[in-house]
N, C-alpha and C positions, 0 to 999 in steps of 0.2 A: 433330263427327262428320259426315262427308259421307254423307248418306243415299242419294244417287243412285248412288254408286259400288258399293255392295254391302257385303258383309262380308269383310274381309281375314282369311284364315285363316293364311296364311304369306306371306312376301314374293312367292312365286311363284304363290300360289293365292288368288283373290278370287271369292267367290260373287256372281254378278250379282244386282242388285236384282229383276229380273223373274222369277227362279227362286224367290224367297222369297214365302211367303204368311203374312201377319200377320192374326190375328183378335184381337179385344179382348173381354174378359169382366170381370164384376165380380169383385173379389178379396175374400176373406174377411179375417178379422182385425179389429184395431182401426181406427177411423176414423169410426164412427158413421154418420150419414146419407150422408156423402161416400162411404164404402166401399160402402154399399148401393145407391147410385144412379149411381155413376160407373164406367165401364168402363175401369179402369186396368190390369187384368191383361192380359198379352200372351202369346199362343201363337204361336210362330214355327215354320213348317214349311218343309222343303226336301226335294224329291224328287230325291235324288242319283242315282238310277238313270237319270233322264232328263236329267241335267245335261250341258251342253255344255263345261264347263270341266275335266271329269275324263276320264282315259283309262279304258279297260276294266279295266286292272290296278289302277288307283286305286279304281275302283268296287268291285272284288272285295275289295281290302284294307280299304276303308271298311266294307263289309258285315260282314267278319270282325271288324274292330276294334270296331264298334258293338254287335255281338251282338244281344241282344234289344231294344236301343234303336233299331236300324235296322229299322223295321217295314215289310216289303215294299218296300224301296228308298226309304224316306222316313225322315226324322228330325224329331222335334218337341221343342221346348224351351218350357217355360212359365216366365214370371217374373211374380210378383204380390206381391213383398215390399214394394215401395215404394208410396206413395200417389200417386206421379206416373206418368202413362202414359209420358212421355218417358223417365224413369229406367228403368222396366220394359222399354221397348223397347231401351235401351242394354244392360241386363243380359242380356236374351234373346239379343241379337246376340253379346255377348261370350261367353256360355255356349255358343252354337252353334259359334263359332270355336274355342273351347278343346276342345270335344268332338270336332269333326272333325279338328283338328290332332293330338290324341292318338290317334285311331283310325287316322290315316294314317301314323303313325310306323312305320318298318320295324323288324322285330325285329333284335336284334343278331346279327351273324354268329357262326356256331359257331366255337369255338376250334380252330385247327389244331394238332394235336399236333406237337411238335418233339422232337428228341433231341440231346443234346450231341455236339459233334464228337469224333472219336477223340482228338485232341490234348488237348481239354478233359478228357476222361475220364482220360487218362494223367496230366495235371497234378494232378487230384484224387487219384488213387491215390498218386502220388509224394509229395504233401503229407501224406497220411495216414501213409505209411511214415516220413516224416521226423518227424512229430509223435509217432508210436509210439516211435521210437528215442530221442527227447528224453525221453519219460516213462520209458522203460526205464532210462536213465542216472541218473534221479533216485532209483531204488530203492537198497536197502542193497547194499553190495558182497557178492558171494558169498564164503563162506569157502574158503580154499585148503588 
């Protein structure tokens, strides 16, 4: 993992390293003295509102996509599951990339209504008439 390059969100978008803020904290859970004395938990923050890699429309879409997670133009991700600080840093970066990529996705375009062509409608009606005629011929002959 190349730390100096930043966090790759998509092939087109990479968050620069200098825009990220990492803080380390003790993590709870099992681990005994190691967990109580080592700062292995990682909190990764990114102020996307001041980012140089996003356009204004992307910032707006990101704010909408993050909802309450995007606190005043910033997003924060915490990883403290692992006993290794290096592993928690990797998890936090992956989580941030996934969160931002999901929030930046464009909503699907609304379906454009279409209607069948006149000839297609006529073919359908003709087929229905032909089918009805076939079924009519299967019935009992009318008495003379």
